[in-house]
C-alpha positions in Angstrom: 196.1 192.3 58.7 199.0 191.2 56.4 198.4 188.1 54.3 201.6 186.5 52.9 201.3 184.3 49.9 204.2 181.7 49.5 204.7 180.0 46.1 207.3 177.3 45.7 209.8 177.7 42.9 210.9 174.4 41.5 214.5 174.1 40.6 215.2 173.6 36.9 216.7 170.1 35.9 219.6 171.9 34.3 220.6 173.6 37.5 220.1 170.5 39.7 222.2 168.3 37.4 225.0 171.0 37.6 224.8 171.1 41.5 225.0 167.3 41.6 227.8 167.1 39.0 230.0 169.6 41.1 229.4 167.7 44.1 230.2 164.3 42.6 233.4 165.8 41.3 234.3 167.5 44.6 233.4 165.1 47.1 233.6 161.9 45.2 229.9 161.1 46.1 230.5 160.6 49.7 228.6 163.7 50.9 224.9 163.7 51.2 223.1 166.8 49.7 220.3 168.6 51.2 218.5 170.6 48.7 215.6 173.1 49.5 213.6 174.7 46.7 213.4 178.5 46.8 210.1 180.3 47.1 208.3 183.5 46.2 206.7 185.4 49.1 204.1 188.0 48.2 202.4 190.5 50.6 198.9 190.6 49.4 197.5 194.0 48.4 201.0 195.6 48.2 203.7 195.7 45.6 206.2 193.8 47.8 207.7 190.5 47.0 210.7 188.5 48.1 212.4 185.7 46.1 213.9 183.4 48.4 216.9 181.4 46.6 217.3 177.6 46.4 219.5 176.4 49.2 221.9 173.5 49.3 223.7 172.3 52.4 226.8 170.3 52.1 228.9 169.6 55.2 227.1 172.1 57.4 227.8 174.9 54.8 224.9 176.7 53.2 225.0 177.6 49.4 222.5 180.0 48.0 221.5 179.6 44.2 219.7 182.1 42.2 218.7 181.0 38.7 216.9 183.3 36.3 216.1 180.7 33.5 215.9 181.7 30.1 
């Protein structure tokens, strides 16, 4: 049986502030953001892993953010 391990990846403060800044500039603060942190999914006892990106939903549009950090 496969066992999948899910580890949440926290969004960096730098990326979060850039997203909020862009939304304030574009939408004048009227739109509500829905931000979902990405996660790392690892299948135990294999070398398979999947990185799920951070998701931001604005006006029923889904945006994916990958951020490698430093």
